[in-house]
Steps between C-alpha positions, in 0.01 A plus 500: 500500500781244489378354831144454384611367160714243675218406734256467217732264306561277803131477592395299196548162676386358839830591668468856374144524631609378845781757506257774402252399771780490758614847387153650549464322836832644615406853391161476669657372822754785496228761456295351784801498730570865418140595578516317830840635602426871439234551771692284746813707446306824525346390826841406635664827404210706630571353842864593473541776755191545710596862453391564145181408318366182659363235264478221755198291407281404793361149516190387683230709657714618790387545859262780598577755769194632689431858394752504212459495123837328455582136575799312632668254264760231565783456249666159521800586283728794435552639151757775507682575176871562494588331829478131413234421756485549874723334756307191619650539846319831536170377362197385698334160513137456379377470860678825590348675199154387615573631849630826354184549292279450804716730713490772233121473465451535875748791522326681213166441669631671814625797294170540317305483825712788636550704183477831685817411691683414178455794258701342214287185514187713502625702202588187301155352560317821416693544176481126418866497398588150622431239233623194692714381789726216388678274750808349334753248635768771471478851355800614296572791266676493161843491669395197704490692829239365740242730660229432760255720306496666159239707321475448123302696245254315279396549139201694638624858567446608858480146641769289661570158648647450846746207508573331832777248568386196697865418576550844653188469716635169627849641569357798689273281713183652357331182376176442690539838675268734308493750787877549465490504119222762480709811595790380283264453207343841562834671434518337157181678397688828462676331206169362373353850485817657360561250218137522397529878467516588131502878547775683306816543704665842514844550352776597735653844478833608636822602329768290339766352725863569432596133518860541379576766763328324789765497778434141606745315722603137531402315816864503612526878452173550690628304800815715510313833490418691817141595579564850368658359186197280434272801551697696238468217248127483564467873437677457166262215413203728575636737236566241227321173557285438807138623482299580813181640346169334416527458122131416473400827667258299713547739794405813310230688690499238779522579873804417709529372857634686794795295627402261777123544456219390275401862438481586130602847386362641171769606250564871446602429140437204270858374543541583871462139618734365231773749599450438871543126466795531261682701766416237761617213278832671432552564869427134574741380232774725641450333837522152345837559332650707781399354836691200645178313589413441134852397398482234773136389477408557135826495299325396176287813519806722537684332211197488271443874535859582405591232245222589254248224564236741630395772259176615659366536856169682526171543679198408288127467536386163369159415638486170312785369717475400863875495558688779676832463315611308195821433305465473124787387278501500121576168328850409387433580134438862603834538679686827443870599518566742786812702576826523311594134549354178363226472765155397379207502742131413509339829610302474822236728647393525863139613543348629824119493496421827676161425656559134597610360834751218548378142529596296809734280295695797358854508649462869588152466655610590856681813377187648343294509822184431303528823299442537127819514295449869427490583874843353577792716603820491295656271763211253480488522123873426475450170681196413291682560170820331616322182603296495180820510293685260728231233481408523132765651274715190439229241431299731277810611311562136415145418396418829328182616666334724245348821626163487323292439810674784682425730209122458521303811421423700814130538565 
């Protein structure tokens, strides 16, 4: 009331009237700016991670792809919240973005013309889950880490956007080579289908871990242990900390493979396959920590199994995934204290996709002899698991690769 009384008394003359008009102009301008800033900020933050809900607004009509309901769009700038913008040195020039768009369109055309050969592409088209393909100068997540491809959910449940980095296509020599891009792009469609899946995910089962009593060892202690000593520590970890069973129960009632063949054997009991593969995993892990080959060739795998970084190694059946093995590490904020000391770790899980075969670019491809993961002997499986840990545990422990995609509901 004092403010308005004062304003009223000063507004009796010309100077007071001018002040009053200026006041209302200022207020109106402030309100307009607020209205304009809110949607811009919302759009910016919705683009923050390319891993959460995607609010990236598409501009223009986009470019059609023969036989597809979605279109390809070109983004000329990067809006990624929380990282202060992308590194210009890793971004693409306008001419490269144009070339990337054309290359992507031609590669997608090839995939759609041969959908039978690319089941994930065929599934995505049939379910109409892909809203748009967006070619950006550089694709980054909320931590500012660059990726060649990322799949982002949209505000429309069950539909996603596929983001493609023009800079990455250039660096990998894929610009103007749609025939080479096509198979690479096809692999990304497993993520398109998975992220679009809105089916309820099952909760994991499994008992509580005795974290305080987990007999973890330091890397120095592990190096000084004999093979037999490492095997004894591993056995103690089986009893307190390390899980080797499929928590999702995805193998219940499923057939198993005879070792070295593609012959499937029906289970005698609902949990027969789960128990069979748990025994095989444990035998493989014993080989990793005990045999000299692994200490020499995959030392990170040996240390990670005994120092607490790995808390689950298991066979699973995940049809939505085309990979044969995968390392999943919880983010840093979900770290847990392990053992009697001050050690805190980001729990990691190693998943072996029972009915999948290795891809040619997998480091253990030659060891699998073209067999499904579930048909491998304990010796073969030991090498597969060791190389999976060796190649992935450190990087993913640093970046915090959340396990949601690995926890997809078995179908």
